[in-house]
SESE-744597 format. One record per atom (N, C-alpha, C, CB): residue number from 1; residue in one letter; x, y, z. Coordinates in steps of 0.1 Angstrom, whole numbers, plus 5000, padded with zeros to 4 digits. Glycine has a CB too. Layout:
<pts>
 pos code   xx   yy   zz
 NUM    a    X    Y    Z
...
</pts>
This chain:
<pts>
 pos code   xx   yy   zz
   1    m 8218 1918 7108
   1    m 8205 1914 7112
   1    m 8194 1924 7107
   1    m 8205 1913 7128
   2    k 8183 1919 7103
   2    k 8172 1927 7099
   2    k 8163 1930 7111
   2    k 8164 1921 7088
   3    r 8158 1943 7111
   3    r 8148 1947 7122
   3    r 8135 1951 7115
   3    r 8154 1958 7130
   4    l 8125 1947 7122
   4    l 8111 1950 7118
   4    l 8105 1958 7129
   4    l 8102 1938 7115
   5    l 8101 1970 7126
   5    l 8094 1979 7135
   5    l 8079 1979 7132
   5    l 8100 1994 7135
   6    l 8071 1975 7141
   6    l 8056 1976 7139
   6    l 8050 1986 7148
   6    l 8050 1962 7142
   7    m 8044 1996 7142
   7    m 8038 2007 7149
   7    m 8023 2008 7146
   7    m 8045 2020 7146
   8    r 8015 2010 7157
   8    r 8001 2012 7155
   8    r 8000 2027 7153
   8    r 7993 2007 7167
   9    h 7990 2031 7145
   9    h 7987 2046 7143
   9    h 7985 2052 7157
   9    h 7975 2048 7134
  10    g 7987 2065 7157
  10    g 7984 2073 7169
  10    g 7969 2073 7172
  10    g 7989 2087 7168
  11    k 7966 2077 7184
  11    k 7952 2078 7189
  11    k 7944 2087 7179
  11    k 7951 2083 7203
  12    s 7932 2082 7175
  12    s 7924 2090 7166
  12    s 7910 2092 7172
  12    s 7922 2083 7153
  13    g 7902 2100 7165
  13    g 7889 2103 7170
  13    g 7879 2104 7159
  13    g 7889 2117 7178
  14    w 7867 2107 7162
  14    w 7857 2108 7152
  14    w 7853 2123 7151
  14    w 7844 2099 7156
  15    d 7853 2128 7139
  15    d 7849 2142 7137
  15    d 7834 2144 7137
  15    d 7855 2148 7124
  16    s 7827 2134 7132
  16    s 7812 2134 7132
  16    s 7807 2120 7131
  16    s 7807 2142 7119
  17    e 7794 2119 7134
  17    e 7788 2105 7133
  17    e 7788 2100 7119
  17    e 7773 2106 7138
  18    d 7788 2108 7109
  18    d 7788 2104 7095
  18    d 7801 2100 7089
  18    d 7782 2115 7086
  19    q 7812 2102 7097
  19    q 7825 2099 7092
  19    q 7827 2084 7091
  19    q 7836 2106 7101
  20    i 7834 2080 7081
  20    i 7838 2066 7080
  20    i 7851 2063 7086
  20    i 7838 2062 7065
  21    d 7853 2051 7090
  21    d 7865 2047 7098
  21    d 7878 2051 7090
  21    d 7865 2032 7100
  22    f 7879 2049 7078
  22    f 7890 2052 7070
  22    f 7895 2066 7071
  22    f 7888 2048 7055
  23    d 7885 2076 7073
  23    d 7888 2090 7073
  23    d 7891 2096 7087
  23    d 7877 2097 7067
  24    r 7892 2087 7097
  24    r 7894 2093 7110
  24    r 7908 2099 7111
  24    r 7893 2081 7121
  25    v 7909 2110 7118
  25    v 7922 2118 7120
  25    v 7928 2116 7133
  25    v 7919 2133 7117
  26    l 7941 2119 7134
  26    l 7947 2118 7147
  26    l 7942 2129 7157
  26    l 7963 2120 7146
  27    s 7941 2125 7169
  27    s 7937 2135 7180
  27    s 7950 2142 7184
  27    s 7931 2128 7192
  28    p 7949 2153 7191
  28    p 7961 2159 7196
  28    p 7971 2150 7204
  28    p 7958 2171 7205
  29    r 7965 2141 7212
  29    r 7973 2131 7219
  29    r 7980 2122 7209
  29    r 7964 2123 7229
  30    g 7973 2118 7199
  30    g 7978 2109 7189
  30    g 7990 2115 7182
  30    g 7968 2105 7178
  31    q 7990 2128 7179
  31    q 8001 2135 7173
  31    q 8013 2136 7183
  31    q 7997 2150 7170
  32    t 8010 2139 7196
  32    t 8021 2140 7206
  32    t 8027 2126 7208
  32    t 8015 2145 7219
  33    d 8019 2116 7209
  33    d 8025 2102 7211
  33    d 8033 2098 7199
  33    d 8013 2092 7214
  34    s 8028 2100 7187
  34    s 8035 2096 7175
  34    s 8049 2103 7175
  34    s 8027 2100 7162
  35    k 8050 2116 7178
  35    k 8063 2123 7179
  35    k 8072 2117 7189
  35    k 8060 2138 7182
  36    a 8066 2114 7201
  36    a 8074 2108 7212
  36    a 8080 2094 7207
  36    a 8066 2106 7224
  37    v 8073 2086 7200
  37    v 8078 2073 7196
  37    v 8088 2075 7185
  37    v 8066 2064 7191
  38    a 8086 2085 7176
  38    a 8096 2088 7166
  38    a 8109 2092 7172
  38    a 8091 2099 7156
  39    d 8108 2101 7182
  39    d 8120 2105 7189
  39    d 8127 2094 7196
  39    d 8117 2116 7200
  40    w 8120 2084 7202
  40    w 8126 2073 7208
  40    w 8133 2064 7198
  40    w 8115 2064 7215
  41    m 8127 2062 7186
  41    m 8133 2055 7176
  41    m 8147 2061 7172
  41    m 8124 2054 7163
  42    v 8147 2074 7170
  42    v 8159 2081 7166
  42    v 8170 2079 7177
  42    v 8157 2096 7163
  43    s 8166 2082 7190
  43    s 8175 2081 7201
  43    s 8181 2067 7203
  43    s 8168 2086 7214
  44    h 8174 2057 7198
  44    h 8178 2043 7199
  44    h 8184 2038 7186
  44    h 8167 2034 7204
  45    q 8187 2047 7177
  45    q 8193 2044 7164
  45    q 8185 2033 7156
  45    q 8207 2039 7166
  46    l 8172 2035 7157
  46    l 8163 2026 7149
  46    l 8156 2034 7138
  46    l 8152 2019 7159
  47    v 8164 2039 7129
  47    v 8159 2047 7118
  47    v 8157 2038 7106
  47    v 8169 2058 7114
  48    p 8144 2036 7102
  48    p 8141 2027 7091
  48    p 8146 2031 7078
  48    p 8126 2025 7090
  49    d 8150 2021 7069
  49    d 8153 2024 7056
  49    d 8141 2026 7047
  49    d 8161 2012 7050
  50    t 8130 2020 7051
  50    t 8117 2021 7044
  50    t 8106 2021 7054
  50    t 8116 2010 7034
  51    i 8095 2029 7050
  51    i 8083 2029 7058
  51    i 8071 2025 7049
  51    i 8081 2043 7065
  52    l 8064 2015 7054
  52    l 8052 2011 7047
  52    l 8040 2015 7056
  52    l 8051 1996 7043
  53    f 8030 2021 7051
  53    f 8019 2025 7060
  53    f 8005 2023 7052
  53    f 8020 2039 7065
  54    s 7995 2020 7060
  54    s 7982 2020 7055
  54    s 7978 2033 7050
  54    s 7971 2015 7066
  55    d 7970 2034 7039
  55    d 7966 2047 7034
  55    d 7954 2053 7041
  55    d 7964 2046 7019
  56    a 7950 2048 7052
  56    a 7939 2055 7060
  56    a 7945 2068 7065
  56    a 7935 2045 7072
  57    v 7936 2077 7067
  57    v 7941 2091 7071
  57    v 7949 2091 7084
  57    v 7929 2100 7073
  58    r 7945 2083 7094
  58    r 7953 2083 7107
  58    r 7966 2077 7106
  58    r 7945 2076 7118
  59    t 7968 2067 7097
  59    t 7981 2061 7096
  59    t 7990 2070 7087
  59    t 7980 2047 7090
  60    s 7984 2076 7077
  60    s 7992 2086 7069
  60    s 7997 2097 7077
  60    s 7983 2091 7057
  61    q 7988 2102 7086
  61    q 7992 2113 7095
  61    q 8003 2109 7104
  61    q 7981 2119 7103
  62    t 8002 2096 7110
  62    t 8012 2091 7119
  62    t 8026 2090 7111
  62    t 8008 2077 7124
  63    s 8025 2085 7099
  63    s 8038 2084 7091
  63    s 8044 2097 7088
  63    s 8035 2076 7078
  64    e 8036 2107 7085
  64    e 8041 2121 7083
  64    e 8049 2126 7095
  64    e 8030 2130 7079
  65    i 8043 2124 7107
  65    i 8050 2128 7119
  65    i 8063 2121 7121
  65    i 8040 2126 7132
  66    v 8063 2108 7119
  66    v 8075 2100 7121
  66    v 8086 2105 7111
  66    v 8072 2085 7119
  67    i 8082 2106 7099
  67    i 8092 2110 7088
  67    i 8098 2124 7091
  67    i 8085 2110 7074
  68    k 8089 2133 7096
  68    k 8094 2146 7099
  68    k 8105 2146 7110
  68    k 8082 2155 7104
  69    h 8105 2136 7119
  69    h 8115 2136 7130
  69    h 8126 2127 7127
  69    h 8108 2131 7142
  70    l 8127 2121 7115
  70    l 8139 2112 7112
  70    l 8150 2121 7107
  70    l 8135 2102 7101
  71    p 8163 2117 7110
  71    p 8174 2125 7106
  71    p 8178 2125 7091
  71    p 8186 2121 7114
  72    a 8173 2115 7084
  72    a 8176 2113 7070
  72    a 8164 2109 7062
  72    a 8188 2103 7068
  73    p 8164 2112 7049
  73    p 8153 2108 7041
  73    p 8151 2093 7041
  73    p 8155 2113 7026
  74    t 8139 2089 7041
  74    t 8135 2074 7042
  74    t 8125 2072 7030
  74    t 8129 2070 7055
  75    e 8127 2060 7024
  75    e 8117 2056 7014
  75    e 8104 2054 7021
  75    e 8122 2044 7006
  76    t 8093 2059 7015
  76    t 8080 2057 7021
  76    t 8070 2052 7011
  76    t 8074 2070 7028
  77    r 8060 2044 7015
  77    r 8050 2040 7006
  77    r 8037 2037 7013
  77    r 8055 2027 6998
  78    a 8026 2043 7008
  78    a 8013 2040 7013
  78    a 8008 2027 7006
  78    a 8002 2052 7010
  79    v 8003 2018 7014
  79    v 7999 2005 7008
  79    v 7984 2002 7012
  79    v 8008 1993 7014
  80    r 7976 2002 7002
  80    r 7961 2000 7005
  80    r 7958 1987 7012
  80    r 7954 2000 6991
  81    d 7965 1977 7009
  81    d 7963 1964 7016
  81    d 7966 1964 7031
  81    d 7971 1953 7009
  82    l 7973 1974 7036
  82    l 7976 1974 7050
  82    l 7965 1980 7059
  82    l 7989 1982 7052
  83    y 7954 1985 7052
  83    y 7943 1990 7060
  83    y 7936 1978 7067
  83    y 7933 1998 7051
  84    l 7936 1978 7080
  84    l 7929 1967 7088
  84    l 7934 1953 7084
  84    l 7914 1968 7087
  85    a 7947 1952 7080
  85    a 7952 1940 7075
  85    a 7954 1929 7085
  85    a 7966 1943 7069
  86    s 7952 1917 7081
  86    s 7954 1905 7089
  86    s 7969 1902 7090
  86    s 7947 1892 7083
  87    p 7973 1894 7100
  87    p 7987 1891 7101
  87    p 7993 1885 7088
  87    p 7990 1881 7112
  88    g 7985 1877 7081
  88    g 7989 1871 7069
  88    g 7992 1881 7058
  88    g 7979 1861 7064
  89    t 7983 1891 7057
  89    t 7985 1902 7047
  89    t 7997 1910 7050
  89    t 7972 1910 7046
  90    l 7999 1913 7063
  90    l 8010 1921 7068
  90    l 8023 1913 7064
  90    l 8010 1923 7083
  91    l 8024 1900 7067
  91    l 8035 1892 7064
  91    l 8038 1892 7049
  91    l 8034 1878 7069
  92    a 8028 1890 7041
  92    a 8030 1889 7027
  92    a 8035 1902 7021
  92    a 8016 1886 7020
  93    t 8031 1913 7027
  93    t 8036 1926 7022
  93    t 8051 1928 7027
  93    t 8027 1938 7028
  94    i 8054 1925 7039
  94    i 8067 1927 7044
  94    i 8077 1918 7037
  94    i 8068 1924 7059
  95    e 8073 1905 7034
  95    e 8082 1896 7028
  95    e 8086 1900 7014
  95    e 8076 1882 7028
  96    k 8079 1910 7008
  96    k 8082 1914 6994
  96    k 8093 1926 6995
  96    k 8070 1919 6987
  97    l 8097 1930 7007
  97    l 8107 1941 7008
  97    l 8120 1937 7001
  97    l 8110 1944 7022
  98    s 8127 1946 6996
  98    s 8140 1944 6990
  98    s 8150 1940 7001
  98    s 8146 1957 6983
  99    e 8159 1931 6997
  99    e 8169 1926 7007
  99    e 8179 1936 7011
  99    e 8176 1914 7001
 100    d 8179 1947 7004
 100    d 8188 1959 7007
 100    d 8183 1966 7020
 100    d 8189 1969 6996
 101    v 8170 1964 7023
 101    v 8164 1971 7035
 101    v 8169 1963 7047
 101    v 8148 1971 7034
 102    r 8175 1970 7056
 102    r 8179 1964 7069
 102    r 8169 1966 7080
 102    r 8193 1970 7073
 103    c 8162 1978 7080
 103    c 8153 1981 7090
 103    c 8140 1987 7083
 103    c 8159 1991 7101
 104    a 8129 1980 7086
 104    a 8116 1985 7080
 104    a 8106 1988 7091
 104    a 8110 1974 7070
 105    l 8099 1999 7089
 105    l 8088 2003 7098
 105    l 8075 2001 7090
 105    l 8090 2018 7102
 106    v 8065 1994 7097
 106    v 8052 1992 7091
 106    v 8042 1999 7101
 106    v 8048 1977 7089
 107    i 8035 2009 7096
 107    i 8025 2016 7105
 107    i 8011 2011 7100
 107    i 8026 2031 7103
 108    g 8004 2005 7109
 108    g 7991 2000 7106
 108    g 7981 2000 7117
 108    g 7992 1986 7101
 109    h 7973 1989 7118
 109    h 7961 1989 7127
 109    h 7961 1976 7135
 109    h 7948 1990 7118
 110    n 7953 1977 7146
 110    n 7950 1965 7153
 110    n 7937 1959 7148
 110    n 7949 1968 7168
 111    p 7934 1946 7149
 111    p 7942 1936 7157
 111    p 7954 1930 7150
 111    p 7933 1926 7162
 112    g 7955 1933 7137
 112    g 7965 1926 7129
 112    g 7980 1928 7134
 112    g 7965 1931 7115
 113    l 7983 1941 7138
 113    l 7997 1943 7142
 113    l 8000 1936 7155
 113    l 7999 1958 7145
 114    e 7990 1936 7164
 114    e 7993 1928 7177
 114    e 7994 1913 7175
 114    e 7981 1931 7187
 115    s 7986 1908 7166
 115    s 7986 1894 7163
 115    s 8000 1890 7156
 115    s 7975 1890 7154
 116    l 8004 1898 7147
 116    l 8017 1896 7140
 116    l 8029 1897 7150
 116    l 8019 1906 7129
 117    t 8028 1907 7159
 117    t 8039 1908 7169
 117    t 8039 1896 7178
 117    t 8036 1921 7178
 118    r 8028 1891 7182
 118    r 8028 1879 7190
 118    r 8034 1867 7183
 118    r 8013 1876 7195
 119    l 8030 1866 7170
 119    l 8035 1855 7162
 119    l 8050 1855 7160
 119    l 8028 1855 7148
 120    m 8055 1867 7159
 120    m 8069 1869 7156
 120    m 8078 1869 7168
 120    m 8072 1882 7148
 121    s 8072 1869 7180
 121    s 8080 1870 7192
 121    s 8084 1856 7197
 121    s 8071 1877 7203
 122    g 8095 1851 7192
 122    g 8099 1838 7195
 122    g 8108 1837 7207
 122    g 8107 1832 7183
 123    p 8115 1826 7208
 123    p 8125 1824 7219
 123    p 8135 1835 7220
 123    p 8132 1810 7218
 124    g 8139 1838 7232
 124    g 8149 1849 7234
 124    g 8143 1863 7235
 124    g 8159 1848 7224
 125    s 8130 1864 7233
 125    s 8123 1877 7234
 125    s 8125 1883 7248
 125    s 8108 1876 7231
 126    e 8127 1896 7248
 126    e 8129 1903 7261
 126    e 8116 1901 7270
 126    e 8132 1918 7259
 127    a 8118 1897 7282
 127    a 8107 1894 7291
 127    a 8099 1907 7294
 127    a 8112 1889 7305
 128    r 8106 1918 7296
 128    r 8098 1931 7298
 128    r 8090 1935 7286
 128    r 8108 1942 7302
 129    a 8095 1932 7274
 129    a 8087 1935 7262
 129    a 8075 1926 7261
 129    a 8096 1934 7250
 130    t 8077 1914 7263
 130    t 8065 1904 7261
 130    t 8055 1907 7272
 130    t 8070 1890 7262
 131    d 8060 1910 7284
 131    d 8050 1914 7295
 131    d 8042 1926 7291
 131    d 8058 1916 7308
 132    s 8049 1936 7285
 132    s 8042 1948 7281
 132    s 8032 1945 7270
 132    s 8052 1959 7277
 133    l 8036 1937 7261
 133    l 8027 1933 7250
 133    l 8014 1926 7255
 133    l 8034 1924 7240
 134    q 8015 1919 7266
 134    q 8004 1912 7271
 134    q 7993 1921 7275
 134    q 8008 1904 7284
 135    r 7996 1934 7278
 135    r 7986 1944 7281
 135    r 7979 1950 7269
 135    r 7992 1955 7290
 136    g 7983 1946 7257
 136    g 7977 1951 7245
 136    g 7986 1960 7237
 136    g 7964 1958 7248
 137    f 7982 1963 7225
 137    f 7991 1972 7216
 137    f 7984 1985 7215
 137    f 7992 1965 7202
 138    p 7988 1995 7223
 138    p 7981 2008 7223
 138    p 7983 2016 7211
 138    p 7986 2016 7236
 139    p 7975 2026 7209
 139    p 7978 2036 7198
 139    p 7992 2042 7199
 139    p 7967 2047 7198
 140    a 7999 2043 7188
 140    a 8013 2047 7187
 140    a 8023 2038 7194
 140    a 8014 2061 7194
 141    g 8018 2026 7198
 141    g 8027 2016 7204
 141    g 8037 2011 7193
 141    g 8019 2004 7209
 142    l 8049 2007 7197
 142    l 8059 2002 7188
 142    l 8065 1989 7192
 142    l 8070 2013 7186
 143    a 8065 1979 7183
 143    a 8072 1967 7186
 143    a 8085 1967 7178
 143    a 8063 1954 7182
 144    v 8096 1963 7184
 144    v 8109 1962 7177
 144    v 8112 1947 7177
 144    v 8120 1970 7185
 145    i 8113 1941 7165
 145    i 8115 1927 7163
 145    i 8128 1925 7155
 145    i 8103 1920 7155
 146    e 8137 1917 7161
 146    e 8149 1914 7154
 146    e 8147 1900 7148
 146    e 8162 1913 7164
 147    l 8148 1900 7135
 147    l 8145 1887 7127
 147    l 8156 1877 7129
 147    l 8143 1891 7113
 148    s 8152 1865 7129
 148    s 8162 1854 7131
 148    s 8169 1851 7118
 148    s 8155 1841 7135
 149    g 8163 1853 7107
 149    g 8169 1850 7094
 149    g 8175 1863 7088
 149    g 8159 1844 7084
 150    e 8181 1861 7076
 150    e 8187 1872 7069
 150    e 8179 1878 7057
 150    e 8201 1869 7065
 151    t 8168 1872 7055
 151    t 8160 1876 7044
 151    t 8145 1879 7048
 151    t 8159 1866 7032
 152    w 8139 1888 7042
 152    w 8125 1891 7045
 152    w 8116 1880 7041
 152    w 8121 1905 7038
 153    r 8120 1873 7030
 153    r 8112 1862 7024
 153    r 8110 1851 7034
 153    r 8118 1857 7011
 154    t 8119 1848 7043
 154    t 8118 1837 7052
 154    t 8114 1841 7066
 154    t 8132 1830 7053
 155    m 8109 1854 7067
 155    m 8105 1859 7080
 155    m 8095 1851 7087
 155    m 8100 1873 7078
 156    s 8084 1847 7080
 156    s 8074 1839 7087
 156    s 8078 1825 7091
 156    s 8062 1838 7077
 157    a 8087 1819 7084
 157    a 8092 1806 7088
 157    a 8102 1807 7099
 157    a 8098 1799 7076
 158    e 8111 1817 7099
 158    e 8122 1817 7109
 158    e 8119 1826 7121
 158    e 8134 1823 7102
 159    g 8108 1834 7121
 159    g 8104 1841 7133
 159    g 8114 1852 7137
 159    g 8102 1832 7144
 160    g 8113 1856 7149
 160    g 8122 1867 7154
 160    g 8121 1867 7169
 160    g 8117 1880 7148
 161    r 8127 1878 7174
 161    r 8128 1881 7188
 161    r 8123 1895 7191
 161    r 8143 1879 7193
 162    l 8113 1896 7200
 162    l 8108 1909 7204
 162    l 8119 1915 7213
 162    l 8094 1907 7212
 163    a 8125 1925 7208
 163    a 8136 1932 7215
 163    a 8131 1943 7224
 163    a 8146 1937 7206
 164    a 8120 1949 7220
 164    a 8115 1961 7228
 164    a 8100 1962 7224
 164    a 8123 1974 7225
 165    f 8092 1967 7234
 165    f 8078 1971 7231
 165    f 8076 1984 7238
 165    f 8068 1960 7236
 166    i 8073 1994 7230
 166    i 8072 2008 7235
 166    i 8058 2012 7236
 166    i 8080 2018 7226
 167    r 8054 2017 7248
 167    r 8041 2023 7250
 167    r 8043 2038 7252
 167    r 8034 2016 7263
 168    p 8037 2046 7244
 168    p 8039 2061 7245
 168    p 8036 2067 7259
 168    p 8031 2068 7235
 169    k 8027 2061 7266
 169    k 8023 2066 7279
 169    k 8035 2065 7288
 169    k 8011 2059 7285
 170    e 8043 2054 7287
 170    e 8055 2052 7295
 170    e 8066 2061 7291
 170    e 8059 2037 7294
 171    l 8067 2065 7278
 171    l 8077 2075 7274
 171    l 8075 2088 7281
 171    l 8077 2076 7259
 172    a 8062 2092 7282
 172    a 8059 2105 7288
 172    a 8062 2105 7303
 172    a 8044 2108 7286
 173    a 8061 2093 7309
 173    a 8064 2092 7324
 173    a 8079 2091 7327
 173    a 8057 2080 7329
 174    a 8087 2088 7317
 174    a 8101 2086 7319
 174    a 8109 2099 7320
 174    a 8107 2078 7308
</pts>
């Protein structure tokens, strides 16, 4: 079974009024939350074979934190099209993955990630995960989707099952 991990970048802030959105950096909380989610992924044996991330500063920083906490080297790639991507753009990018990839992590932005998660959350999704998703997709949030098909190319047609939805605030409380 293939697994798709969708992660929103960690909480970011504005350094100045003149700063553009693309250049926003992670806040200290964003760094801490990103590490907590990476640790959760490792503890649940959800180590991606590949990581695709938007090349915006905050998503690049989030990916660096995640990569640093993984037990083994992972293929990584910054993808310009993932910056503020729509669900369709996200799907098109994911569906191009090599079939050798069993678990992929995409780090991006809302509202595209939340919309894609909702689209991919088909029958059999975990009730607790779908309930949590109803409250929105927070910074450093993580959706774990188990795909129904065996290929990335048929992902949009065959859908998936939302197996888990992780909110970093709840990890800190656990």
